[in-house]
Every structure is written in structure tokens, then in C-alpha cells.
Biopython code that builds the backbone (N, CA, C, O; Angstrom):
import numpy as np
from Bio.PDB.StructureBuilder import StructureBuilder

atoms = [
    (1, "UNK", "N", (0.745, -0.998, -0.147)),
    (1, "UNK", "CA", (0.074, 0.113, 0.000)),
    (1, "UNK", "C", (0.833, 1.458, 0.086)),
    (1, "UNK", "O", (1.639, 1.753, 0.969)),
    (2, "UNK", "N", (0.436, 2.280, -1.026)),
    (2, "UNK", "CA", (0.980, 3.478, -0.995)),
    (2, "UNK", "C", (0.013, 4.494, -0.888)),
    (2, "UNK", "O", (-1.193, 4.343, -1.082)),
    (3, "UNK", "N", (0.641, 5.637, -0.541)),
    (3, "UNK", "CA", (-0.393, 6.951, -0.389)),
    (3, "UNK", "C", (-0.153, 7.788, -1.691)),
    (3, "UNK", "O", (0.940, 7.597, -2.224)),
    (4, "UNK", "N", (-0.921, 8.602, -2.236)),
    (4, "UNK", "CA", (-0.736, 9.404, -3.364)),
    (4, "UNK", "C", (-0.126, 10.937, -2.612)),
    (4, "UNK", "O", (0.152, 11.173, -1.437)),
    (5, "UNK", "N", (-0.071, 11.753, -3.761)),
    (5, "UNK", "CA", (0.500, 13.263, -3.531)),
    (5, "UNK", "C", (-0.658, 13.926, -3.204)),
    (5, "UNK", "O", (-0.490, 15.011, -2.647)),
    (6, "UNK", "N", (-1.987, 13.505, -3.432)),
    (6, "UNK", "CA", (-3.213, 14.074, -3.495)),
    (6, "UNK", "C", (-3.384, 14.415, -2.350)),
    (6, "UNK", "O", (-2.792, 13.657, -1.581)),
    (7, "UNK", "N", (-4.282, 15.745, -1.523)),
    (7, "UNK", "CA", (-4.813, 16.093, -0.414)),
    (7, "UNK", "C", (-6.341, 15.721, -0.543)),
    (7, "UNK", "O", (-7.213, 16.171, -1.287)),
    (8, "UNK", "N", (-6.374, 14.697, 0.483)),
    (8, "UNK", "CA", (-8.022, 14.041, 0.274)),
    (8, "UNK", "C", (-8.582, 14.669, 1.988)),
    (8, "UNK", "O", (-7.794, 14.738, 2.931)),
    (9, "UNK", "N", (-9.532, 14.926, 2.051)),
    (9, "UNK", "CA", (-10.182, 15.298, 3.452)),
    (9, "UNK", "C", (-11.776, 15.498, 3.669)),
    (9, "UNK", "O", (-12.548, 16.033, 2.873)),
    (10, "UNK", "N", (-12.026, 15.050, 4.693)),
    (10, "UNK", "CA", (-13.584, 15.753, 4.850)),
    (10, "UNK", "C", (-13.715, 17.304, 5.601)),
    (10, "UNK", "O", (-12.871, 17.585, 6.452)),
    (11, "UNK", "N", (-14.552, 18.076, 5.341)),
    (11, "UNK", "CA", (-14.667, 19.039, 6.231)),
    (11, "UNK", "C", (-16.452, 19.085, 6.548)),
    (11, "UNK", "O", (-17.364, 19.185, 5.727)),
    (12, "UNK", "N", (-16.510, 18.980, 7.928)),
    (12, "UNK", "CA", (-17.904, 18.968, 8.434)),
    (12, "UNK", "C", (-18.016, 20.177, 9.268)),
    (12, "UNK", "O", (-17.253, 20.734, 10.057)),
    (13, "UNK", "N", (-19.427, 20.448, 8.766)),
    (13, "UNK", "CA", (-20.204, 21.845, 9.100)),
    (13, "UNK", "C", (-21.449, 21.682, 10.206)),
    (13, "UNK", "O", (-22.519, 21.326, 9.712)),
    (14, "UNK", "N", (-21.432, 21.823, 11.115)),
    (14, "UNK", "CA", (-22.754, 21.645, 12.088)),
    (14, "UNK", "C", (-23.251, 23.068, 12.126)),
    (14, "UNK", "O", (-22.623, 24.021, 12.588)),
    (15, "UNK", "N", (-24.435, 23.098, 11.594)),
    (15, "UNK", "CA", (-25.270, 24.363, 11.399)),
    (15, "UNK", "C", (-26.267, 24.458, 12.601)),
    (15, "UNK", "O", (-27.119, 23.604, 12.847)),
    (16, "UNK", "N", (-26.025, 25.759, 13.419)),
    (16, "UNK", "CA", (-26.630, 26.156, 14.438)),
    (16, "UNK", "C", (-28.196, 26.236, 14.171)),
    (16, "UNK", "O", (-28.363, 26.450, 12.970)),
    (17, "UNK", "N", (-29.253, 26.154, 14.767)),
    (17, "UNK", "CA", (-30.605, 26.248, 14.678)),
    (17, "UNK", "C", (-30.918, 27.610, 13.960)),
    (17, "UNK", "O", (-30.056, 28.481, 14.064)),
    (18, "UNK", "N", (-31.767, 27.820, 13.424)),
    (18, "UNK", "CA", (-31.814, 28.980, 12.870)),
    (18, "UNK", "C", (-31.369, 29.561, 11.528)),
    (18, "UNK", "O", (-31.943, 30.370, 10.799)),
    (19, "UNK", "N", (-30.256, 28.969, 11.399)),
    (19, "UNK", "CA", (-29.342, 29.358, 10.109)),
    (19, "UNK", "C", (-29.376, 28.408, 8.901)),
    (19, "UNK", "O", (-28.724, 28.745, 7.913)),
    (20, "UNK", "N", (-30.193, 27.044, 8.872)),
    (20, "UNK", "CA", (-30.023, 26.399, 8.109)),
    (20, "UNK", "C", (-30.073, 26.634, 6.623)),
    (20, "UNK", "O", (-29.306, 26.041, 5.865)),
    (21, "UNK", "N", (-31.116, 27.634, 6.137)),
    (21, "UNK", "CA", (-31.257, 27.817, 4.776)),
    (21, "UNK", "C", (-30.179, 28.870, 4.167)),
    (21, "UNK", "O", (-29.814, 28.760, 2.997)),
    (22, "UNK", "N", (-29.766, 29.731, 4.881)),
    (22, "UNK", "CA", (-28.589, 30.345, 4.548)),
    (22, "UNK", "C", (-27.260, 30.082, 4.494)),
    (22, "UNK", "O", (-26.382, 30.598, 3.803)),
    (23, "UNK", "N", (-27.210, 29.102, 5.415)),
    (23, "UNK", "CA", (-25.870, 27.977, 5.271)),
    (23, "UNK", "C", (-25.904, 27.138, 4.108)),
    (23, "UNK", "O", (-24.959, 26.668, 3.474)),
    (24, "UNK", "N", (-27.019, 27.033, 3.943)),
    (24, "UNK", "CA", (-26.969, 25.891, 2.777)),
    (24, "UNK", "C", (-26.741, 26.342, 1.547)),
    (24, "UNK", "O", (-25.991, 25.844, 0.707)),
    (25, "UNK", "N", (-27.663, 27.673, 1.422)),
    (25, "UNK", "CA", (-27.404, 28.511, 0.122)),
    (25, "UNK", "C", (-25.946, 28.911, -0.005)),
    (25, "UNK", "O", (-25.335, 28.955, -1.073)),
    (26, "UNK", "N", (-25.451, 29.198, 1.188)),
    (26, "UNK", "CA", (-23.698, 29.475, 1.043)),
    (26, "UNK", "C", (-22.771, 28.157, 0.570)),
    (26, "UNK", "O", (-21.986, 28.119, -0.377)),
    (27, "UNK", "N", (-23.038, 27.297, 1.331)),
    (27, "UNK", "CA", (-22.677, 26.267, 1.140)),
    (27, "UNK", "C", (-22.720, 25.672, -0.675)),
    (27, "UNK", "O", (-21.775, 25.208, -1.314)),
    (28, "UNK", "N", (-23.781, 25.837, -1.019)),
    (28, "UNK", "CA", (-23.969, 25.538, -2.353)),
    (28, "UNK", "C", (-23.143, 26.415, -3.394)),
    (28, "UNK", "O", (-22.584, 25.910, -4.368)),
    (29, "UNK", "N", (-23.116, 27.951, -3.060)),
    (29, "UNK", "CA", (-22.292, 28.773, -3.908)),
    (29, "UNK", "C", (-20.600, 28.410, -3.963)),
    (29, "UNK", "O", (-19.801, 28.654, -4.867)),
    (30, "UNK", "N", (-20.398, 27.790, -2.748)),
    (30, "UNK", "CA", (-18.480, 27.312, -2.498)),
    (30, "UNK", "C", (-18.642, 26.210, -3.132)),
    (30, "UNK", "O", (-17.841, 26.169, -4.066)),
    (31, "UNK", "N", (-19.459, 25.055, -3.065)),
    (31, "UNK", "CA", (-19.350, 24.037, -3.922)),
    (31, "UNK", "C", (-19.200, 24.142, -5.013)),
    (31, "UNK", "O", (-18.201, 23.606, -5.492)),
    (32, "UNK", "N", (-20.339, 25.049, -6.098)),
    (32, "UNK", "CA", (-20.121, 25.161, -7.260)),
    (32, "UNK", "C", (-18.691, 25.882, -7.868)),
    (32, "UNK", "O", (-18.047, 25.623, -8.885)),
    (33, "UNK", "N", (-18.512, 26.757, -6.948)),
    (33, "UNK", "CA", (-17.068, 27.619, -7.180)),
    (33, "UNK", "C", (-15.700, 26.625, -7.290)),
    (33, "UNK", "O", (-14.884, 26.598, -8.211)),
    (34, "UNK", "N", (-15.719, 25.715, -5.893)),
    (34, "UNK", "CA", (-14.941, 25.068, -6.017)),
    (34, "UNK", "C", (-14.757, 23.740, -7.341)),
    (34, "UNK", "O", (-13.783, 23.321, -7.966)),
    (35, "UNK", "N", (-15.827, 23.489, -7.340)),
    (35, "UNK", "CA", (-15.478, 22.205, -8.394)),
    (35, "UNK", "C", (-14.937, 22.818, -9.644)),
    (35, "UNK", "O", (-14.613, 22.031, -10.533)),
    (36, "UNK", "N", (-14.777, 24.196, -9.869)),
    (36, "UNK", "CA", (-14.584, 24.960, -11.222)),
    (36, "UNK", "C", (-12.962, 24.876, -11.032)),
    (36, "UNK", "O", (-12.238, 25.227, -11.964)),
    (37, "UNK", "N", (-12.421, 24.411, -9.823)),
    (37, "UNK", "CA", (-10.711, 24.974, -9.501)),
    (37, "UNK", "C", (-10.045, 23.971, -10.572)),
    (37, "UNK", "O", (-10.514, 22.897, -10.948)),
    (38, "UNK", "N", (-8.882, 24.556, -10.960)),
    (38, "UNK", "CA", (-8.074, 23.685, -11.886)),
    (38, "UNK", "C", (-7.398, 22.542, -10.675)),
    (38, "UNK", "O", (-6.956, 21.506, -11.172)),
    (39, "UNK", "N", (-7.319, 22.638, -9.516)),
    (39, "UNK", "CA", (-6.617, 21.456, -8.715)),
    (39, "UNK", "C", (-7.365, 20.902, -8.214)),
    (39, "UNK", "O", (-6.983, 20.136, -7.328)),
    (40, "UNK", "N", (-8.874, 21.002, -8.529)),
    (40, "UNK", "CA", (-9.861, 20.129, -7.984)),
    (40, "UNK", "C", (-10.194, 19.024, -8.447)),
    (40, "UNK", "O", (-10.567, 18.998, -9.620)),
    (41, "UNK", "N", (-10.163, 17.933, -7.763)),
    (41, "UNK", "CA", (-10.463, 16.277, -8.291)),
    (41, "UNK", "C", (-11.619, 15.920, -8.008)),
    (41, "UNK", "O", (-12.219, 15.173, -8.781)),
    (42, "UNK", "N", (-12.232, 16.388, -6.783)),
    (42, "UNK", "CA", (-13.483, 15.889, -6.235)),
    (42, "UNK", "C", (-13.883, 16.946, -5.232)),
    (42, "UNK", "O", (-13.035, 17.465, -4.505)),
    (43, "UNK", "N", (-15.252, 17.297, -5.176)),
    (43, "UNK", "CA", (-15.812, 18.011, -4.409)),
    (43, "UNK", "C", (-17.366, 17.699, -3.936)),
    (43, "UNK", "O", (-18.329, 18.257, -4.463)),
    (44, "UNK", "N", (-17.451, 16.953, -3.114)),
    (44, "UNK", "CA", (-18.831, 16.357, -3.204)),
    (44, "UNK", "C", (-19.361, 17.008, -1.654)),
    (44, "UNK", "O", (-18.653, 17.310, -0.693)),
    (45, "UNK", "N", (-20.850, 17.100, -1.793)),
    (45, "UNK", "CA", (-21.747, 17.928, -1.069)),
    (45, "UNK", "C", (-22.437, 16.930, -0.365)),
    (45, "UNK", "O", (-22.766, 15.991, -1.091)),
    (46, "UNK", "N", (-22.799, 16.815, 0.941)),
    (46, "UNK", "CA", (-23.153, 15.866, 1.525)),
    (46, "UNK", "C", (-23.935, 16.209, 2.924)),
    (46, "UNK", "O", (-23.349, 16.978, 3.686)),
    (47, "UNK", "N", (-25.196, 15.705, 3.314)),
    (47, "UNK", "CA", (-25.763, 15.844, 4.533)),
    (47, "UNK", "C", (-26.028, 14.851, 5.220)),
    (47, "UNK", "O", (-26.783, 14.012, 4.727)),
    (48, "UNK", "N", (-25.531, 14.660, 6.460)),
    (48, "UNK", "CA", (-25.543, 13.450, 7.583)),
    (48, "UNK", "C", (-26.987, 13.074, 7.570)),
    (48, "UNK", "O", (-27.873, 13.837, 7.957)),
    (49, "UNK", "N", (-27.234, 11.622, 7.016)),
    (49, "UNK", "CA", (-28.766, 10.924, 7.272)),
    (49, "UNK", "C", (-29.491, 11.173, 8.705)),
    (49, "UNK", "O", (-30.651, 11.508, 8.946)),
    (50, "UNK", "N", (-28.600, 10.943, 9.414)),
    (50, "UNK", "CA", (-29.169, 10.659, 10.833)),
    (50, "UNK", "C", (-29.174, 12.423, 11.520)),
    (50, "UNK", "O", (-29.961, 12.719, 12.418)),
    (51, "UNK", "N", (-28.533, 13.090, 11.140)),
    (51, "UNK", "CA", (-28.075, 14.553, 11.399)),
    (51, "UNK", "C", (-27.959, 15.395, 10.360)),
    (51, "UNK", "O", (-26.891, 15.743, 9.855)),
    (52, "UNK", "N", (-29.666, 15.928, 9.836)),
    (52, "UNK", "CA", (-29.598, 16.645, 8.660)),
    (52, "UNK", "C", (-28.999, 18.066, 8.917)),
    (52, "UNK", "O", (-28.848, 18.565, 7.802)),
    (53, "UNK", "N", (-28.714, 18.678, 9.588)),
    (53, "UNK", "CA", (-28.201, 19.745, 9.965)),
    (53, "UNK", "C", (-26.706, 20.012, 9.852)),
    (53, "UNK", "O", (-26.197, 21.133, 9.856)),
    (54, "UNK", "N", (-26.112, 18.938, 9.756)),
    (54, "UNK", "CA", (-24.482, 18.553, 9.398)),
    (54, "UNK", "C", (-24.306, 18.473, 8.198)),
    (54, "UNK", "O", (-24.876, 17.523, 7.661)),
    (55, "UNK", "N", (-23.486, 19.384, 7.315)),
    (55, "UNK", "CA", (-22.605, 19.309, 5.900)),
    (55, "UNK", "C", (-21.485, 18.587, 5.924)),
    (55, "UNK", "O", (-20.584, 18.890, 6.705)),
    (56, "UNK", "N", (-21.372, 17.496, 5.048)),
    (56, "UNK", "CA", (-19.901, 17.097, 4.943)),
    (56, "UNK", "C", (-19.473, 17.023, 3.559)),
    (56, "UNK", "O", (-20.075, 16.412, 2.676)),
    (57, "UNK", "N", (-18.213, 17.795, 3.400)),
    (57, "UNK", "CA", (-17.821, 18.008, 2.249)),
    (57, "UNK", "C", (-16.677, 16.977, 1.876)),
    (57, "UNK", "O", (-15.658, 17.102, 2.555)),
    (58, "UNK", "N", (-16.668, 16.107, 1.038)),
    (58, "UNK", "CA", (-15.482, 15.381, 0.774)),
    (58, "UNK", "C", (-14.890, 15.786, -0.485)),
    (58, "UNK", "O", (-15.446, 15.937, -1.572)),
    (59, "UNK", "N", (-13.353, 15.977, -0.083)),
    (59, "UNK", "CA", (-12.808, 17.089, -1.015)),
    (59, "UNK", "C", (-11.303, 16.374, -1.567)),
    (59, "UNK", "O", (-10.536, 15.840, -0.765)),
    (60, "UNK", "N", (-11.020, 16.450, -3.015)),
    (60, "UNK", "CA", (-9.536, 15.966, -3.294)),
    (60, "UNK", "C", (-8.905, 16.623, -3.894)),
    (60, "UNK", "O", (-9.447, 16.723, -4.994)),
    (61, "UNK", "N", (-7.758, 17.351, -3.851)),
    (61, "UNK", "CA", (-7.025, 18.145, -4.489)),
    (61, "UNK", "C", (-5.834, 17.695, -5.131)),
    (61, "UNK", "O", (-5.153, 17.029, -4.351)),
    (62, "UNK", "N", (-5.352, 17.808, -6.222)),
    (62, "UNK", "CA", (-4.139, 16.966, -7.128)),
    (62, "UNK", "C", (-2.811, 17.181, -5.907)),
    (62, "UNK", "O", (-1.981, 16.288, -5.738)),
    (63, "UNK", "N", (-2.776, 18.459, -5.139)),
    (63, "UNK", "CA", (-1.855, 18.642, -4.256)),
    (63, "UNK", "C", (-1.885, 19.549, -3.378)),
    (63, "UNK", "O", (-2.708, 20.465, -3.362)),
    (64, "UNK", "N", (-0.939, 19.364, -2.522)),
    (64, "UNK", "CA", (-0.724, 20.453, -1.433)),
    (64, "UNK", "C", (-0.971, 22.092, -1.940)),
    (64, "UNK", "O", (-1.740, 22.955, -1.517)),
    (65, "UNK", "N", (0.016, 22.101, -3.012)),
    (65, "UNK", "CA", (-0.421, 23.720, -3.487)),
    (65, "UNK", "C", (-1.606, 24.103, -4.190)),
    (65, "UNK", "O", (-1.912, 25.272, -4.425)),
    (66, "UNK", "N", (-2.332, 22.991, -4.556)),
    (66, "UNK", "CA", (-3.606, 23.108, -5.141)),
    (66, "UNK", "C", (-4.922, 23.167, -3.963)),
    (66, "UNK", "O", (-6.010, 23.650, -4.277)),
    (67, "UNK", "N", (-4.708, 22.731, -2.884)),
    (67, "UNK", "CA", (-5.158, 23.065, -1.527)),
    (67, "UNK", "C", (-5.289, 24.140, -0.915)),
    (67, "UNK", "O", (-6.277, 24.618, -0.358)),
    (68, "UNK", "N", (-3.755, 24.699, -1.087)),
    (68, "UNK", "CA", (-3.418, 25.774, -0.180)),
    (68, "UNK", "C", (-4.253, 26.910, -1.029)),
    (68, "UNK", "O", (-4.910, 27.719, -0.374)),
    (69, "UNK", "N", (-4.250, 27.008, -2.628)),
    (69, "UNK", "CA", (-4.586, 28.219, -3.569)),
    (69, "UNK", "C", (-6.316, 28.016, -3.005)),
    (69, "UNK", "O", (-6.858, 28.990, -2.483)),
    (70, "UNK", "N", (-6.856, 27.098, -3.113)),
    (70, "UNK", "CA", (-8.126, 26.746, -2.580)),
    (70, "UNK", "C", (-8.368, 27.518, -1.172)),
    (70, "UNK", "O", (-9.262, 28.360, -1.256)),
    (71, "UNK", "N", (-7.810, 27.418, -0.008)),
    (71, "UNK", "CA", (-8.189, 28.006, 0.968)),
    (71, "UNK", "C", (-8.221, 29.425, 0.773)),
    (71, "UNK", "O", (-9.028, 30.128, 1.381)),
    (72, "UNK", "N", (-7.337, 29.913, -0.093)),
    (72, "UNK", "CA", (-7.106, 31.526, -0.491)),
    (72, "UNK", "C", (-8.015, 32.106, -1.240)),
    (72, "UNK", "O", (-8.157, 33.329, -1.250)),
    (73, "UNK", "N", (-8.851, 31.151, -2.070)),
    (73, "UNK", "CA", (-9.525, 31.799, -3.048)),
    (73, "UNK", "C", (-10.634, 32.670, -2.237)),
    (73, "UNK", "O", (-10.912, 32.507, -1.049)),
    (74, "UNK", "N", (-11.195, 33.603, -3.091)),
    (74, "UNK", "CA", (-12.057, 34.495, -2.480)),
    (74, "UNK", "C", (-13.489, 33.903, -1.894)),
    (74, "UNK", "O", (-14.066, 34.290, -0.878)),
    (75, "UNK", "N", (-13.952, 32.744, -2.911)),
    (75, "UNK", "CA", (-15.315, 32.110, -2.634)),
    (75, "UNK", "C", (-14.907, 31.314, -1.509)),
    (75, "UNK", "O", (-15.889, 31.080, -0.804)),
    (76, "UNK", "N", (-13.672, 30.717, -0.984)),
    (76, "UNK", "CA", (-13.574, 30.060, 0.016)),
    (76, "UNK", "C", (-13.521, 30.984, 1.574)),
    (76, "UNK", "O", (-13.984, 30.766, 2.693)),
    (77, "UNK", "N", (-12.731, 32.064, 0.989)),
    (77, "UNK", "CA", (-12.424, 32.800, 2.514)),
    (77, "UNK", "C", (-13.768, 33.391, 2.852)),
    (77, "UNK", "O", (-14.170, 33.417, 4.015)),
    (78, "UNK", "N", (-14.694, 34.023, 1.504)),
    (78, "UNK", "CA", (-16.045, 34.276, 1.906)),
    (78, "UNK", "C", (-16.852, 33.585, 2.481)),
    (78, "UNK", "O", (-17.547, 34.057, 3.381)),
    (79, "UNK", "N", (-16.942, 32.323, 2.095)),
    (79, "UNK", "CA", (-17.545, 31.184, 2.853)),
    (79, "UNK", "C", (-17.221, 31.088, 4.247)),
    (79, "UNK", "O", (-18.169, 31.228, 5.019)),
    (80, "UNK", "N", (-16.198, 30.900, 4.686)),
    (80, "UNK", "CA", (-15.570, 30.461, 5.936)),
    (80, "UNK", "C", (-16.122, 32.013, 6.699)),
    (80, "UNK", "O", (-16.934, 31.889, 7.616)),
    (81, "UNK", "N", (-15.774, 33.120, 6.394)),
    (81, "UNK", "CA", (-15.975, 34.071, 7.289)),
    (81, "UNK", "C", (-17.808, 34.460, 7.139)),
    (81, "UNK", "O", (-18.364, 35.423, 7.665)),
    (82, "UNK", "N", (-18.238, 33.759, 6.568)),
    (82, "UNK", "CA", (-19.698, 33.754, 6.480)),
    (82, "UNK", "C", (-20.179, 32.817, 7.767)),
    (82, "UNK", "O", (-21.161, 33.030, 8.479)),
    (83, "UNK", "N", (-19.394, 31.913, 7.858)),
    (83, "UNK", "CA", (-19.921, 30.533, 8.734)),
    (83, "UNK", "C", (-19.754, 31.556, 10.048)),
    (83, "UNK", "O", (-20.846, 31.450, 10.604)),
    (84, "UNK", "N", (-19.194, 32.205, 10.588)),
    (84, "UNK", "CA", (-18.677, 32.680, 11.803)),
    (84, "UNK", "C", (-20.295, 32.937, 12.708)),
    (84, "UNK", "O", (-21.036, 33.812, 12.260)),
    (85, "UNK", "N", (-20.629, 32.344, 13.632)),
    (85, "UNK", "CA", (-22.067, 32.473, 14.634)),
    (85, "UNK", "C", (-23.062, 31.832, 13.886)),
    (85, "UNK", "O", (-24.208, 31.932, 14.325)),
    (86, "UNK", "N", (-22.885, 31.202, 12.868)),
    (86, "UNK", "CA", (-24.003, 29.948, 12.264)),
    (86, "UNK", "C", (-23.537, 28.714, 12.394)),
    (86, "UNK", "O", (-24.318, 27.815, 12.081)),
    (87, "UNK", "N", (-22.464, 28.415, 12.776)),
    (87, "UNK", "CA", (-22.045, 26.865, 12.553)),
    (87, "UNK", "C", (-21.302, 26.741, 13.939)),
    (87, "UNK", "O", (-20.768, 27.690, 14.513)),
    (88, "UNK", "N", (-21.341, 25.420, 14.407)),
    (88, "UNK", "CA", (-20.629, 25.052, 15.946)),
    (88, "UNK", "C", (-19.021, 25.220, 15.304)),
    (88, "UNK", "O", (-18.639, 24.875, 14.186)),
    (89, "UNK", "N", (-18.343, 25.774, 16.240)),
    (89, "UNK", "CA", (-17.024, 26.121, 16.157)),
    (89, "UNK", "C", (-16.583, 27.385, 15.167)),
    (89, "UNK", "O", (-15.417, 27.570, 14.822)),
    (90, "UNK", "N", (-17.478, 28.055, 14.847)),
    (90, "UNK", "CA", (-17.618, 29.158, 13.447)),
    (90, "UNK", "C", (-16.756, 28.869, 12.572)),
    (90, "UNK", "O", (-15.993, 29.722, 12.119)),
    (91, "UNK", "N", (-16.745, 27.429, 12.141)),
    (91, "UNK", "CA", (-16.206, 26.757, 10.935)),
    (91, "UNK", "C", (-16.137, 25.710, 10.624)),
    (91, "UNK", "O", (-16.245, 25.105, 11.691)),
    (92, "UNK", "N", (-15.977, 24.707, 9.545)),
    (92, "UNK", "CA", (-15.908, 23.480, 9.397)),
    (92, "UNK", "C", (-14.596, 23.020, 10.197)),
    (92, "UNK", "O", (-13.666, 23.791, 10.435)),
    (93, "UNK", "N", (-14.632, 21.601, 10.606)),
    (93, "UNK", "CA", (-13.996, 20.752, 11.284)),
    (93, "UNK", "C", (-12.940, 19.898, 10.039)),
    (93, "UNK", "O", (-13.403, 18.905, 9.478)),
    (94, "UNK", "N", (-12.078, 20.201, 9.833)),
    (94, "UNK", "CA", (-11.339, 19.366, 8.875)),
    (94, "UNK", "C", (-10.519, 18.111, 9.214)),
    (94, "UNK", "O", (-9.568, 18.218, 9.989)),
    (95, "UNK", "N", (-10.898, 16.723, 8.574)),
    (95, "UNK", "CA", (-10.368, 15.541, 8.839)),
    (95, "UNK", "C", (-9.321, 15.356, 7.443)),
    (95, "UNK", "O", (-9.753, 15.147, 6.310)),
    (96, "UNK", "N", (-8.367, 15.438, 7.678)),
    (96, "UNK", "CA", (-7.493, 15.130, 6.427)),
    (96, "UNK", "C", (-7.077, 13.625, 6.265)),
    (96, "UNK", "O", (-6.635, 13.196, 7.331)),
    (97, "UNK", "N", (-7.080, 12.671, 5.237)),
    (97, "UNK", "CA", (-7.305, 11.515, 5.158)),
    (97, "UNK", "C", (-5.889, 10.993, 4.228)),
    (97, "UNK", "O", (-5.293, 11.843, 3.566)),
    (98, "UNK", "N", (-5.476, 9.749, 4.233)),
    (98, "UNK", "CA", (-4.528, 9.226, 3.245)),
    (98, "UNK", "C", (-5.227, 8.570, 2.232)),
    (98, "UNK", "O", (-5.879, 7.568, 2.525)),
    (99, "UNK", "N", (-5.190, 8.983, 1.082)),
    (99, "UNK", "CA", (-5.873, 8.235, 0.076)),
    (99, "UNK", "C", (-5.024, 6.997, -0.568)),
    (99, "UNK", "O", (-3.902, 7.055, -1.070)),
    (100, "UNK", "N", (-5.826, 5.926, -0.422)),
    (100, "UNK", "CA", (-5.153, 4.820, -0.723)),
    (100, "UNK", "C", (-4.769, 4.541, -2.101)),
    (100, "UNK", "O", (-5.482, 5.112, -2.926)),
    (101, "UNK", "N", (-3.713, 3.722, -2.632)),
    (101, "UNK", "CA", (-3.300, 3.692, -3.675)),
    (101, "UNK", "C", (-2.542, 2.103, -4.036)),
    (101, "UNK", "O", (-1.534, 1.782, -3.407)),
    (102, "UNK", "N", (-3.018, 1.353, -4.889)),
    (102, "UNK", "CA", (-3.039, -0.005, -5.043)),
    (102, "UNK", "C", (-1.498, 0.060, -5.616)),
    (102, "UNK", "O", (-0.922, -0.974, -5.956)),
]
sb = StructureBuilder()
sb.init_structure("model")
sb.init_model(0)
sb.init_chain("A")
sb.init_seg("    ")
for serial, (resi, resn, name, xyz) in enumerate(atoms, 1):
    if name == "N":
        sb.init_residue(resn, " ", resi, " ")
    sb.init_atom(name, np.array(xyz, "f"), 0.0, 1.0, " ", f" {name:<3s}", serial, name[0])
structure = sb.get_structure()
């Protein structure tokens, strides 16, 4: 087993009561914009079945440089700033993964 140079992660966002519609609308906008980034290989928008107020993005970027660029793009910065006061912890909880490659 070996890992790839890709950056794979999940970003979990727990929406506070009363902010569901506006956070979901903003999340959809960042989802659309991120999928257009050159270094983005996958960006999936999910909601937990048992916790429908929790967004889980599954993200794959070609390299660390591509992920770093993503974090600095206006659509990402605007989204992260928008979340303050509307989600638990004021932003996403990131979990970085090792992508399996046979």
C-alpha cells in the first residue's frame, strides 16, 4: 500500500438552529465555485442522514499547492467568514485522509 500526493479530506459543518437555509445556500455557492478550480479533483456536498443539520464535504485536490490555493480563493474565504456565528466552532472541522493507492 502506498499513498498518493493528493490531498483528501472531509470538512464537517454543524449548522446552528435558525441558520439552515442561509448556510445551505452559501455552501452550495462554494461547492459550485470549488468544483471549477483547476486543482480540484473531487468536491462532494453531502448531508448526514441522521443529522440533517450537518454538512460533510468530501474533497480531493491534486496537490498541497492546489489545496492551499483553494483555501485562499475569494469564494472559500468569503464562505468561511460567513459561517462565523452560524455553525458550531465558527467553521468547518477538517479531517485529512491518506488516499489509498494500490
